[in-house]
C-alpha positions in Angstrom: 88.0 53.5 59.3 87.0 57.1 60.2 87.2 59.6 57.5 90.4 61.7 57.6 88.5 64.9 58.2 86.2 63.6 61.0 88.8 62.0 63.2 91.2 64.0 65.4 93.6 61.1 66.2 94.1 58.8 69.1 93.4 60.6 72.4 95.5 60.1 75.5 94.2 57.1 77.5 92.7 55.3 74.5 93.8 51.8 73.5 95.0 53.2 70.2 97.1 55.8 71.9 98.7 53.2 74.2 99.4 50.9 71.2 101.0 53.8 69.2 103.4 54.6 72.1 104.2 50.9 72.8 104.9 50.2 69.2 107.1 53.2 68.7 108.9 52.4 72.0 109.7 49.0 70.5 110.8 50.6 67.3 113.1 52.8 69.5 114.6 49.7 71.0 115.1 48.1 67.6 116.7 51.2 66.3 118.8 52.6 69.1 120.0 49.3 70.5 121.5 48.6 67.1 122.7 52.1 66.3 124.9 52.3 69.4 125.5 48.6 70.0 129.3 49.0 69.9 129.5 52.0 72.2 129.6 49.9 75.4 132.5 47.8 74.1 134.7 50.4 72.3 137.7 49.7 74.6 137.4 46.0 73.9 137.1 46.6 70.1 140.1 48.9 70.2 142.2 46.3 72.0 141.0 43.3 69.9 141.4 45.0 66.5 144.5 47.0 67.5 143.0 50.4 66.6 142.8 53.7 68.4 139.9 55.1 70.4 138.9 57.4 67.6 139.1 54.6 65.1 136.9 52.3 67.2 134.4 55.2 67.5 134.0 55.1 63.7 131.8 52.1 64.3 129.4 54.6 65.8 130.1 57.6 63.6 129.7 55.7 60.3 126.4 54.2 61.5 125.1 57.6 62.3 126.4 59.0 59.0 124.5 56.3 57.2 121.4 57.2 59.1 121.9 60.9 58.5 122.3 60.7 54.7 119.1 58.6 54.3 116.6 60.3 56.6 115.5 62.6 53.8 115.1 59.9 51.1 113.2 57.8 53.6 110.8 60.7 54.4 109.9 60.9 50.7 109.4 57.2 50.5 107.2 57.3 53.6 105.1 60.1 52.0 104.3 57.7 49.1 104.0 54.2 50.7 103.0 55.1 54.2 104.7 55.7 57.5 104.2 52.2 58.9 105.3 50.4 55.8 108.4 52.5 55.5 109.3 51.9 59.2 108.7 48.2 58.8 111.1 47.9 55.8 113.8 49.9 57.6 113.7 47.9 60.8 113.7 44.6 58.9 116.7 45.6 56.8 118.7 46.9 59.7 118.1 43.8 61.8 119.4 41.6 59.0 122.5 43.7 58.5 123.0 43.8 62.3 123.2 40.0 62.4 126.1 40.2 59.8 128.2 42.6 61.8 129.7 40.0 64.2 130.8 38.0 61.1 132.9 40.9 59.7 136.4 39.6 58.9 138.2 42.9 58.7 137.8 46.5 60.1 136.8 48.0 56.7 134.0 45.3 56.3 132.9 46.0 59.8 132.6 49.7 59.2 130.9 49.2 55.9 128.2 47.0 57.5 127.7 49.5 60.2 127.2 52.3 57.7 124.6 50.2 55.8 122.9 49.3 59.1 122.6 53.1 59.8 121.2 53.7 56.3 118.4 51.2 57.0 117.7 52.7 60.3 117.2 56.1 58.7 113.6 55.0 58.0 112.6 55.2 61.7 113.3 58.3 63.7 111.9 61.1 61.5 109.0 59.0 60.2 108.0 58.1 63.8 107.6 61.8 64.7 105.5 62.4 61.5 103.4 59.3 62.3 102.8 60.7 65.8 101.7 64.1 64.6 99.2 62.4 62.2 97.8 59.7 64.4 97.6 61.3 67.9 95.3 64.2 68.8 97.1 67.6 68.4 96.8 68.5 72.1 98.7 65.3 73.1 101.4 65.3 70.4 104.1 66.9 72.6 103.5 64.4 75.4 103.4 61.5 72.8 106.7 62.8 71.3 108.2 62.9 74.8 107.0 59.3 75.4 108.6 58.2 72.2 111.9 59.8 73.1 111.7 58.1 76.5 111.3 54.8 74.6 114.4 55.5 72.5 116.4 56.0 75.7 115.3 52.6 76.9 116.3 51.1 73.6 119.8 52.7 73.8 120.1 51.6 77.4 119.0 48.0 76.7 121.6 47.6 73.9 124.4 48.9 75.9 123.5 46.9 79.0 123.4 43.7 77.0 126.6 44.5 75.1 128.7 45.3 78.1 128.5 42.1 80.1 128.3 39.9 77.0 131.4 41.6 75.6 133.3 41.2 78.8 132.6 37.4 78.8 132.8 36.5 75.2 134.1 39.5 73.2 132.6 42.4 71.3 131.4 40.1 68.4 129.2 38.1 70.8 128.0 41.5 72.2 127.0 42.7 68.7 125.1 39.5 68.0 123.2 39.6 71.3 122.1 43.2 70.6 120.9 42.2 67.1 118.8 39.4 68.5 117.2 41.8 71.0 116.5 44.2 68.1 114.9 41.3 66.1 112.5 40.5 68.9 111.6 44.2 69.3 110.9 44.5 65.6 108.5 41.6 65.6 106.6 43.1 68.5 106.5 46.5 66.8 104.8 44.8 63.8 102.2 43.2 66.1 101.3 46.3 68.0 101.5 49.3 65.6 98.0 50.5 64.7 97.0 51.0 61.1 97.3 54.5 59.8 94.0 56.4 59.7 95.0 60.0 58.8 97.8 59.3 56.3 97.3 60.6 52.8 99.8 59.7 50.1 101.7 62.8 48.9 101.4 63.6 45.2 104.5 62.9 43.1 106.0 66.4 43.0 109.3 65.3 41.6 112.8 66.6 42.4 111.8 70.3 42.1 108.9 69.8 44.5 111.2 68.1 47.0 113.7 70.9 46.8 111.0 73.5 47.3 109.8 71.7 50.4 113.3 71.4 51.9 114.1 75.0 50.9 111.0 76.3 52.7 112.1 74.5 55.9 115.7 75.7 55.5 114.6 79.3 55.3 112.5 79.1 58.5 114.7 80.5 61.3 112.7 78.7 64.0 113.3 75.4 62.3 117.0 76.2 61.6 117.6 77.0 65.2 116.2 73.6 66.2 118.4 71.9 63.6 121.5 73.6 65.0 120.4 72.6 68.5 120.2 69.0 67.3 123.6 69.1 65.7 125.5 70.6 68.6 123.8 68.9 71.5 123.7 65.4 70.0 127.3 65.7 68.9 128.4 66.7 72.4 126.3 64.0 74.0 127.7 61.2 71.9 131.3 62.5 72.4 130.8 62.3 76.2 129.5 58.7 76.1 132.0 57.6 73.5 135.1 58.6 75.5 134.0 58.6 79.1 134.3 54.8 79.0 138.0 55.1 78.0 138.5 57.5 80.9 137.0 55.2 83.5 138.7 52.1 82.0 142.1 53.7 82.4 143.9 54.8 85.6 143.2 56.1 88.2 139.8 54.4 88.0 140.7 51.1 86.2 137.1 49.9 85.9 136.4 46.6 84.0 134.2 46.8 80.8 131.2 45.3 82.6 131.2 47.9 85.2 131.9 50.7 82.7 128.9 49.6 80.7 126.7 50.4 83.8 127.3 54.1 83.2 124.6 53.8 80.6 122.1 53.3 83.4 122.2 57.1 83.4 119.9 56.8 80.4 117.1 56.2 82.8 117.3 59.8 83.8 116.6 60.6 80.2 113.6 58.2 80.1 112.1 60.3 83.0 113.2 63.8 81.9 112.0 63.4 78.3 108.4 62.8 79.4 108.6 65.3 82.3 109.9 68.0 80.0 107.2 67.3 77.4 104.5 67.7 80.1 106.1 71.0 81.3 105.8 72.6 77.9 102.1 73.2 78.3 102.9 75.3 81.5 106.1 77.1 80.7 106.4 76.9 76.9 108.7 74.9 74.7 111.4 77.6 74.6 111.9 77.8 78.4 111.9 74.1 78.9 114.4 73.6 76.1 116.7 76.2 77.7 116.3 74.6 81.1 117.4 71.3 79.7 120.6 72.9 78.3 121.4 74.5 81.6 120.9 71.2 83.4 123.1 69.2 81.0 125.9 71.8 81.2 125.8 71.7 85.0 126.0 67.9 85.0 129.0 67.9 82.6 130.8 70.4 84.9 130.6 67.8 87.7 132.4 65.2 85.6 135.6 67.4 85.7 136.1 66.3 89.4 138.5 63.4 89.8 135.9 61.5 91.9 133.9 58.6 90.7 130.8 59.4 92.6 130.8 63.0 91.3 131.4 61.8 87.7 128.5 59.4 87.8 126.2 62.0 89.4 127.2 64.5 86.8 126.5 62.0 84.0 123.0 61.3 85.3 122.3 65.1 85.4 123.9 65.6 82.0 121.8 62.8 80.4 118.6 64.0 81.9 119.1 67.6 80.7 120.0 66.4 77.2 117.0 64.2 76.7 114.7 67.0 78.1 116.0 69.4 75.4 115.9 66.7 72.7 112.3 65.7 73.4 111.2 69.3 73.2 113.2 70.0 70.0 112.1 67.0 68.1 108.4 67.5 69.0 108.6 71.2 68.3 109.9 70.6 64.7 106.7 68.7 63.8 104.5 71.4 65.3 106.2 74.3 63.5 106.1 72.7 60.1 102.4 72.7 59.0 103.4 71.1 55.6 106.1 68.6 54.7 106.3 67.4 58.3 108.2 64.2 57.4 110.8 66.4 55.7 111.0 68.9 58.5 111.5 66.0 61.0 114.0 64.4 58.6 116.1 67.6 58.5 116.1 67.6 62.3 117.3 64.0 62.3 119.8 64.8 59.6 121.3 67.5 61.8 121.1 65.3 64.9 123.0 62.4 63.4 125.5 64.5 61.5 126.3 66.0 64.9 126.6 62.5 66.4 129.0 61.5 63.5 131.1 64.6 63.2 131.4 65.8 66.8 131.2 62.3 68.2 134.3 61.4 66.2 136.2 64.7 66.5 135.7 64.6 70.3 138.1 61.6 70.2 140.8 63.7 68.8 140.3 66.3 71.5 140.3 63.6 74.2 143.4 61.8 72.9 145.3 65.1 72.5 144.2 67.1 75.5 142.3 64.9 77.9 138.8 64.8 79.4 138.8 68.4 80.7 139.2 69.8 77.2 136.5 67.5 75.8 134.0 68.4 78.6 134.7 72.2 78.3 134.3 72.0 74.5 130.9 70.3 74.9 129.8 72.9 77.4 130.8 75.6 74.9 128.6 74.0 72.2 125.7 73.9 74.7 126.1 77.6 75.4 126.1 78.4 71.7 122.8 76.4 71.4 121.2 78.4 74.2 122.3 81.7 72.7 120.7 80.9 69.4 117.5 79.6 71.0 117.2 82.9 72.9 117.8 85.0 69.8 115.4 83.2 67.5 112.5 82.1 69.9 112.0 85.4 71.6 108.6 84.9 73.1 108.5 83.0 76.4 105.5 81.0 75.2 106.2 80.5 71.6 103.3 78.9 69.7 103.9 76.8 66.6 
């Protein structure tokens, strides 16, 4: 194995680079297929369990809460035992818990299992970005991060496309089981493909005070804080849109069946493309400008969904999704580049914000939707996006901001 100081990481085009991206794409499938496995069948869950739309959405929000509260502990574990080992433990535990979800006898047990599943999945997203920054050459880390985000979109899409038709035929419990089996296969393939770490150095045991110093340093960095705010607001709005658009399309005047509604998640393919595309554009236009462009695009797409026309809504959703993942791929990769020390913790704070937004705004959006309708929800999400853009402009002043 090359010495840490003499090896710059896997270069683009090398077999190691391809294995890193393939393995992390599979980790993305295992993670995000499970995390949002119930989203495509929320109307079916609400009907079967006799609960409201917002209550059904708790199966998403509590899973993301579980992930959010454990990303930081997982980052410190990964600093001691290694990135790959930590991700392996997290994926294995989440897959086992996911297989128990269809057996939940009551709503509280279901929600408890979903929260535990999210806690296990906390060992993947932030650690994956830290692993990329260590194992891929510096010049290619932005592109690699974009490729990883593209893989996560495929994971989320696969889970929803499996869950929708299966749920329509056999119910939401069968849908959850099918997604867990998909995640199990992906987890095994991840273990087969992921390259051994070559640049990882176990962090010294600094104790609680050392951990607080590391987190405090990141929390006082305005550039990082602006990215954490972006993650919170944009992800929260994104999940709210996908949580409740299905209810809108399931009801009149559209009246679409659950299988057809689940096809809206094909819009994720625009995110698969835009996340890699945006990462490539950062070398030409700078991360700041590409992130702002993503926010403008997602806001424009969401505006289209206000029209009472199915074609316009679907086109708007595709544009909205592409813009969101463009912004997210830039933000997640930028976090690891700005933080020269404590990268796993910096990425974990990003993911903490990201999934807290998913949990809080994703659930609260249901209250807005139930009380005031789709227009109020969409306008609220656009307002959050504009806030994000304003903060980004204020903090990242230079057009070509370097880490």
